[in-house]
N, C-alpha and C positions, 0 to 999 in steps of 0.2 A: 575099157581099160582104165580110163581116168578114175572111175569110181573104185578101183582097186588100190589106189595110191593116195596117201595123205602126205602133204608137204608142209613143213614149218620152215620158213625162210628166215634169213638173217634180218631182213626188213619185211615183216608181215604186211600183206596187203589188207588194209582195213577200209571200210566204207563209211561215209558220213551217215551212219545209221546208228541204231541203238546197240548196246553191248549184246543183247539177246539176238538181234538180227545178224550181227557179225559172227557170233558163235554158230547160229543156225545155218550159215552159209556152208558149213561142213555137211549138213544133211537137211536140205530144204523140206519144210513141212514138219520138222521135228517138234515134239511137244515141249512145253515150258519145263516140265519135269526132267525131260532128257537133256535139255540145255543146262539146267541147274546142276544136274549130276555131272555132266562133262566139265562144267566150270569148277565143281569141287575137286574132281580128279586132277584138273590142271592147276590147282591152288589159286584159282581166280575168284572163287565165290566170295571170299571175305572182303577183297577190295571192291568187288562189284556191289555188295549190299551196303558198303559205306559210301558209295557214290551217290550224288544228289537224287537221282531217280532210279537207283538200283539197276536192274537189268534194262530199264527203259532209258538210261543215260545215253546221250549221243556222244560218240567218240571223237567227233570232229573229222575234218578232211584228213585222210591217211592216218587217223588215230592220234592227231595232234594233242588231244586232251588227256592222253594217257602217257605214263612214263614208258620207257623202253621195256622194262620188266613186265609191266601190265600188258603191253601190246603182245609180247611173246606169250603170256599166259592165255590171252584170248585166242591166239593162233593155236596153242596147244589144246585148248578146249574145243576148238573147231575140229582138230585132228581126232580127239577122243570121240566126238560126236560122229565123225565120218566113219570111224571104226573099220578102216580099210586094212587089209592084210599086209600091205607094204607101206612102210613109213620112210620118208626122207627128211632128215633134219640137216638143214644147211646153215651152219654157223649159228645155231639157235641160242647159244649163250654168249655171243659176241657182244662186247661193249656193255656189259651189265655190271652193277655193283654186286658185292659179295652176297648180300641178303637175297637179292633177286635171283642171282645164279643158283644159290642153294635151293630155292623154291622151284625153279625151273628144272634143275637136275633131278630133283625128287619126282616131279611130274613126268619128266622124260623117261625115267626108269619104269614108272607105271605104264606109260604109253608103249614102250618098246617090248614089254612082256608079250611073249607068244606072237610076235610079228617079225617079219623080215624087215630089218632096219638098216638103212644106209645113213651114216653119220659123217658129215663133212665138218671138220673142225681143225683149228689151230691150237686151241686150248686143250691140253692133254687131260685136264680134269673132266672134260666132256667125254673122252673116249676110253679112259683107263679101265673101265669095267666091262668093256665089250668083249665078245667071244673071239673076235678076229679083227686085228688092226692092219690096215694096209698103209704103208708110207710111200708117198709119191715123190719123185724128184724129176722135174722136167717132163712130166707126163708118163713116166714109167714107174711101175711098182718096183721099189728097191729093197723094201723090207716088209715082212709080215709076220704076225704072231700075236701073242697076248702081251699085255702091258708088262708083266713080270719078265717074260722072255725077251722082250725088246729092250728094256732098260739095262740089261746085262751084256748086251752085244758091244764089245769093244769097238770104238770108232763109228758106232751106228748113228744115223741121222736122228732116230727117235730118242736115243740115249742122250745125244747132245741137246735136243729140244727139252727133254725132261730135266736135265741139269740146269739149263738156262731158266726154265720156268720155276724150278724149285728155288732158285736164288731170287727171282723176281716176285713170285707170289707166295713164298714161304714153302715149308717142306710139303712135298707130295709123297705119300708113302709108296714104296715099291710094290706093296700088296694090292694097290688099287684103291 
């Protein structure tokens, strides 16, 4: 069952190994060509080839030698390599700068294509393009629908979050 699910967590688990080995954790025994392709799909290849030893660069304990965005892109590359039919993204864009978030969101859209994806997020920019959004309050589903449908619900939790984030992060389009 575990081989059918790929997970990208808020704080990815990285090992004090090379970038290539950390990506290959998604599919042990993967070829270097497959690892590089997964890195390209995750928008990680460019920063990797600029690293001191490229794919052979050690990431440090828990990825300490990488930025938060770089760690997330390595985790996304691992998920691309795993190629599992079910994907769980748990706060994958949490605490990232705008540039890293854009690169990761682009990669996430590619990764979610043709997969069952469960996305856990507080940032609406992460979920606004999804087919179905579930809003939880105290462990219960209180709203569900698409982004455009949820932002027009008077008094809705999602709408309230949308309005608050639109002020905090700048305009978020109603269209997604």
